[in-house]
Each structure stands twice: as structure tokens, then as C-alpha cells.
N, C-alpha and C positions, 0 to 999 in steps of 0.2 A: 560724707560732708555735704552740706547744702550748697547749692550754687546761688550766689546773690541774684536777686530779681532785678533785672534791668528795668528802670521806670520808663513809662512812656514820656513823650515830650511834656515837660512840666510847665503848666500854665502859671501865670502870676496874676495876682489881684492886688492892686495898689489901693490902700485905704485912703479915703479922702482926708484932707488936712483937718477937717472938723472932728474926726473921730478921736475920742479920748479913752473909751472903754469898749473892749471887745470880749464877748463870752464864748466859750467853747463847751459843748455838751455832746454826749453820745450814749448809745446803749441804754436808752430808756425802755425799749422793748414794750411799748405801749400796746395794750390789748383790752378788749371790752370787759374782761373779767377782773381787771385790776383797777378799781376805782381810786384807790389810794395814790398810786403813782400818777394817774391822770390828773388828780386834784393837785398834787405837788407840782406837776409840770404846768398846769393851768395858772396856778398862783405865781410861779416863776415867770411865765411868759407875760403875764399882766403887770408884773411889778419890776422886772429887771431894769436897771438904769443904763444898760449898755446901749451904745450906738449901733452895734451889730451883734447878731447871734449866729454862730456857726454850728450847725448840727452835723457832726461828723459820722453819720451812719447809725443804723439800727435804732432810729427813732421809734420804729414800729416792730413789733414781734413778727409780723408778716404783712406784706403788701402785695396783693395779687392783681393790681391794676388800678389805674386812676379812676375808672368808672365806679369803683366802690365808694368814692367820695361824693358822687353826684355831679351835676353839671353846672350848678349855679349856687354860690354862697348866699345869695339873697333869699333862697328858698329854705324852709325849715330843714334841719339836718335829720335825715331818716336812718342814719347808720353811725356807728362809732367812728368810722373813717371820715364821715362828713363832719362830725363834731371836731375832730382833730384839724381838718382843713379849715373850718371856720375860725378856730383859735389861731392857727398860723396866719390866716389872712388878716385878722384883727391886729396881731402883733406886727406884721409887716406894714401896717398902716402908720406905725410910729417909729420903726427902726428898720435897719437893713437885715434881711433874713436870708441865710445861705444854707443849702442842704447838700450833703455828699452821700452817695449810696453806701450802704453797709451790706453785710452778707444776708440780712433778713429783708431789707427793703430796696433791693436793687431794681425793682420794677417801678419805682416812683418815676414818673415821666413828665413830659412837658405840660400836660394838661393840669396836673396838680400844681406845678410851679406857677403856671399862668393864673390858675384859680386863686392862689394864695399870694401872688405878687412876690414870690421867692425866686432865688437864683440857684440853679443846679451847678455844682462845682465838679470839675474833673478830679479824680483821685490818682495821684496827689496834686495839690495846688500849693503854691507859695503865696502866703500873705505878706505883702510888703507894708510894714507899719512904721513909717518914719518917725513917729512920736517916741519910739523906744530906742535904746542904745543898740539892742539886737534888732536889726531892721527886717530880717527875712525869716519867716516862720513857716516851716514845711508842715502841711496839714494832710492827714490821711486817715482812712478808717483803720487801716492796719492789717486787714486780713491777707492782703497780697504779700505781706512781708513774713508771714508765718510759713516758712518754706518747708518745715518738717511735717506740716499737715497736708501730706500729698493727696490723700483721698479728697479732702475738701477742695484743694486747688484744682483737681480734675473736674469736680462738680462745678466749681466757680467758672471755669472756662466754658463748660457746657451751657450753663444757664445765662451767661453774659453774651452768648452768641445771638446775633439778630434772628437767625433761623429758629432757635429754640424759643425765644421770646415771642416772635410772631405767632408760632404755633400755639404756645401756651395762652396768650392773650386772646386768641380766637375761640377758646373754650368758654362755655357759659360761666358766669360769675360764681354760681353755686359750686360748680365742679372745680373751679380754681381754688375756692376756699377749702374744699374737701382735701384736695391735693396738698395744700399748705399745711393743714392740720396733720396729715400723714407724715409729711417731711419733718415737722416739729417733733412728732412722737419718735421718729427714727433717730433724730439728733439727740433727744433726751435719753433714749436707750443707750446710744453709743457713749454719751458722757458718763452714764451710770456704770457701764461696763468698764470704762477706763478708770473710774474712781475705785471700783471693786478690785481691779487688777493692780492698783497702785501705780498706774502709768502717769508720769508727769504730764501736766497740761502743756500743749504746744505754745511757744512764745515767739515773739518777733525775732528774726535772725539778725544778729548784731552786724555782720558783714554787709547784709543787704541794706540795713538802715543807714549804715555809713555811706554806702554807695549812693543811695538816694540823696543823702544830704550833700555829698560832693557834687552830684549832678545839679542840685538845686541851688548851689552856692549859699547854703544855709548851715547853721550850727545846731538848730533845735528842731526836732520832729515832735509834733503833737498828734496823738492818735488814740483810738479807742480799741474796741474789739476784744481785747484779752481780759477785761474786767479785773485788772490788777493795777490799780492806781499807784504810781510810783514815779520816781525820777531816776533814770539810768544813765550813768556816765559812760559814754562811748569812746572816750579818749580824744586827744587833740582838740579839746574845747567843745566837743560835740556831745549832745545829750538827747535822749528821747523821754518825753513826758506822757504818761498814760492817764487817760481820763477814767473817771469812775463810771461804773454802770449805776442804774437807778433801780431801786426796789423799795418802795415806801411801805410795803406790807411785810417786809422781812422782820425777823426777830430783832435785829439791829438795823433799823431803816437806813437806806442809802439814797442820797440825792445830792449831787455835788456839781458845782460849776467851776471851771477853770477860767479865771478872769484876768485879762491882760489890760493894764493901764500904763500910763506914762511912768509909773513907779515900778513896773515889772509884773510878774505873774503871781497870782494868789489863788489858792483853793478856797471856795466858798461853800461850806456845808449848808444845805437848805433845811435839813431835818435834824 
């Protein structure tokens, strides 16, 4: 049986009284070879009516260090990462932009946040939104709650350590990009092997989710990571809501926003 994951000290973010619309997205897995998903994201970022956008992890398929984005958004973007940073910075000029690490982009750091005028959130964080009846919304990427994925959680502990990150970021950019490609290939092979074997995909542990909600004095958890958009009843009035992943080039394209307004939550399909 899984042991519930004890959350760290949970920070809170109180929404300004002027906010009326908040968007949540995750798992876009943006990469240079997927022009369709980038275009869908660009259109969304340029047109959303939200007062704030919360990116709950895995915006990027891989992020190997903030230096990939360049040093100055006023200069022409010379990389895909630079194009993404420029779009984030433009969006943050008209709304509040928040970012939470995922399992693919845990190396996003303060330079990118400063470059884009975005705010890095701790995982998990409680959004206090007084404009709604349910005032406290617990936000997470969700990977730390997949307790049965023991191999990944060991890897997560390793790569989130300051020692590993310092050593990795000291490597040349090209070497880091090569390592990231190799890790993605290993992950894809592992997923393919599980599908072939008929092994069920790992999901969020219910007891752990309930424990986090109790600790946060919240009734609703919003997260990504699993790519299984749904609403799960956790009992005692608690629920977890799973965000959609994005893939505009799929046979059935996927790109969806979870929008919170004074009237409640609504899923907004973009394609």
C-alpha cells in the first residue's frame, strides 16, 4: 500500500479583488518540432480574457536551463526557447502570469521568470480566490502524488537536489540538450513497454490527495501530469480536477483551458 506523501509547507496566494477570471493550463510539452501546438498556445496567450494564467507544469517538453532562452527579450529570438520566453513576456505585460515546475521543466529558474515578468510558484500552492464560493483551490503539477511510480519518484528526488542541478547546469548547453533527448527517449521506451505489457498507467494516490487537501484547508485539488482530464470525487466534499494535456497535431487535437470565474469552473476547448 502507498504511503501518503506529506506535503511541504503550503504557501498561499491571495487573488486581488479585481480578478474575475483565472485560467489553468498544463502539459503542453512545447518543443521546436511541434509548430501546431505552439501556434495554439500562442493564439491562446494573445487572446485569453483571463486576469491571471497559471501554468501548472510541463509547459515545455524539456527545459535544460534558462540560458537557452537568451539574456534579453529586446533582442531577436535565436532559439525556440527564446520565442517561448518572448511570448510569455508579452502576455505578462497585460495579465498576471504564474508558473509551477513539472517533471519536464523543473529547471526553469529565476532568470526566465525575471525575463518574462512571471512568478514561480511552489508545488503545491493554495490559490485564495474570494470571488467564488469555494475560496481555496489547491494547485499542483501532480507528479509528487503518483506514489506508485516509485522509479520516477527516486529520479525526481535526484534531479530536484541542488547538487545535481548545479552539476548539470555547469555542463555546456549542447551537452545538456543531448542528455535531455536521451532521457526523453528512455521515457518513451518505458511507456511503450508498459503499454505492451498492459500495465495500468500510474495515477494520483487518493489518500495522498486527501491528505494534501486537509493540510491546505481546501476541498478542491487542480493538477496536471497524468494527461487524464476528469473530475474525481474524493469523498467528504473533496475533489481533484485533472487538466488536459495539449497536442494540436494529434489525430483528435487536444488543447483545453480550465477557467475559473465567479460562476465556477468550466473547461474551454480551444481546438
